N, C-alpha and C positions, 0 to 999 in steps of 0.2 A: 427161673423162665425169664429165662428169651424176650426183650421186646422181641417181636418183628413187625413193627407199625415201621411203613418204608419211608425215611424219611427225605427223600429228597423230590418224589413230587409234593412234599407236603409243603416242601423250603419254596417251590416252583409254585403253587400255589400261592403262598407267601407274598413272591412279589410278583405277583398278577394281578394278586388283590391290590400292595399300595401301586403296580402301575396303574392302575386303575383310577386309584385311587385321585394317585393327583394328575391325572389324566382328566380323570373330571373336577377337578380343582378347578386344573389349568382354562376349562370351559368355561365353570362357573366363570368364575373372574374375567373371559374374557367377553360376554355376555350384555354382566353389568357395565364393564367403559365398550362397552357398542350401546348400549342405553343410554347409561350417559351421557355421550356422545352426539345422540338421537335429538334426544332431550335438548341438547344446546341451541342445536340443528332448529328446529322445530320455535327453537325461542326464538330463535335469530330470525326466521321467514314469518315470526308473525309480526316481529317488529319489524323490518319491511314490505312487509302486507300494509301494517296499520299505516306506514311513510306513504309510502303510494296512494292509500286511497287519498291521505291529508293532503296527498300533493292533487289530486285530483281531482279533491275539496276545495283548494284556494284557488285551481284554477279553475272552475268550474264562479264560483264569485271571484275574481277579477273579472272573467269576460260578463258575471250580470252589469257589477259595480259600469264596468267599459260602458255597458247599452244605458245604464241610467248615468255616468259624466256626460256621452254626447247627448243623449235627450234632457237634461238640462243648458248646455253650454247654448242649444238653443232656446231658451228662454232670454237670454244674453246676448247684447249687443256689442260687436267689441270695434272700436274706431279702425280696424281697417276691417269693417262686415260690413259701411252704414248705406254701400247701395244696396247690401245683397237684401238689410232691413228693406228698406229702400225701394227696392220693385220688387216689396213685396207682400205689404200696401199700397201701392200701386197694384199688385194682378187682384190683390180684392176685390177692387170696385167693378170688375164687369163681371163677372161671379154671379150679378147682384143688377145686369145693367144699367149701371149709374158709367159714367168717366169723373176719372181724377186724377190732380196731379200735386204736386209738389214743389213749391216754389217757395220753398226755404228752407234753411235748415242752420242752426246755430247749435253751441255748446252752451247748455243753462250757466249759471252765475255761478251755482256751485262743483262746475264740473267734472260733474255727474252722474251727468244724465243729458241728454236730448234734444231740443224744441220741431220741431219739426212742423212747418206750418202748409197745409194743402188742402185746393178748393178743389170744393166735385160739383158736380151737377147730374141731373136725373130725375125723372117721376121722387116723386115723396117714397113711398112704399121705395126705389133701387135706393137712394141716399140712408133711412131708415132701414135697414138691411146691412149695407155698404155697416156706419155703425157699428153695426152691433157683429157685426165682422170683425168691428177693429178691436171693437173690447174684449172678443172672444181669444183674439191671436194668444200666439203659444209666450208675446211677448207682457213685461209691462210697463202696462201705459198708461197716464191720467192727459184726461182731456181738460186743459186747460182754458178752453174754449170756444163752441162750438154755434155757429151765427148757421142758420139758416133761411131764406126769404125765398121769395116765388114768385114764377117769373112766368109771363104767361106764353106762347109758342104758336103758331098759327099757320098751318097746312099753307101753303102759297099755292098749288094745284087747284084747288075748289074751295078755297079760304073760308071752312072750317077750322069748327079748330080743334084739335088732335089732343088735347091735354095737356094740364099743366110739370108743367117744368121749373125746378128748383137749384139754388144753387149755394153751398154750403161753405163756408171757410173753417177749419178745423187748427185747432192749435193744440197741439199733443207731444208731451212733455213722455220723452224713452227715460226708466226710469232701470232699469235693468239694463245698465250703456255704463262700460268697461273704456274707460278710457286710455 
């Protein structure tokens, strides 16, 4: 018995099968390579995003610290900032109806404090409020001496007493002074 089985179609189908198998294997390898590459790119992207988030957080922290640093610096008077400090404390008096003037400015014996002599005049209430404003100022102040004296003032137009006037002398030590 002769074998009448066609050998050429079998050979062609085997070749087609091998070609399909190698093509499938090639595409499978390419897909795996692309997946690995995409995972590496994603890790790189996440690392970069974390780095950018950290930079943004540091930038915000620096801005917050800068604001706090400026606020902290307002509590200290440098030797170059003495005049603005004196102007600041003199401007407090008119806010409460008193009049104040700086009469002396000296550097303390310890060379890290500033001693300011002031005279103020006005009603007792005005002087008391001025003293309260000085105590609550952003600077660290120590009152070395306070002398408050009453002085009567008469209105010259109708000779009626318009109220008591008070004079005060303050000696203040600025402890937050940077020479």
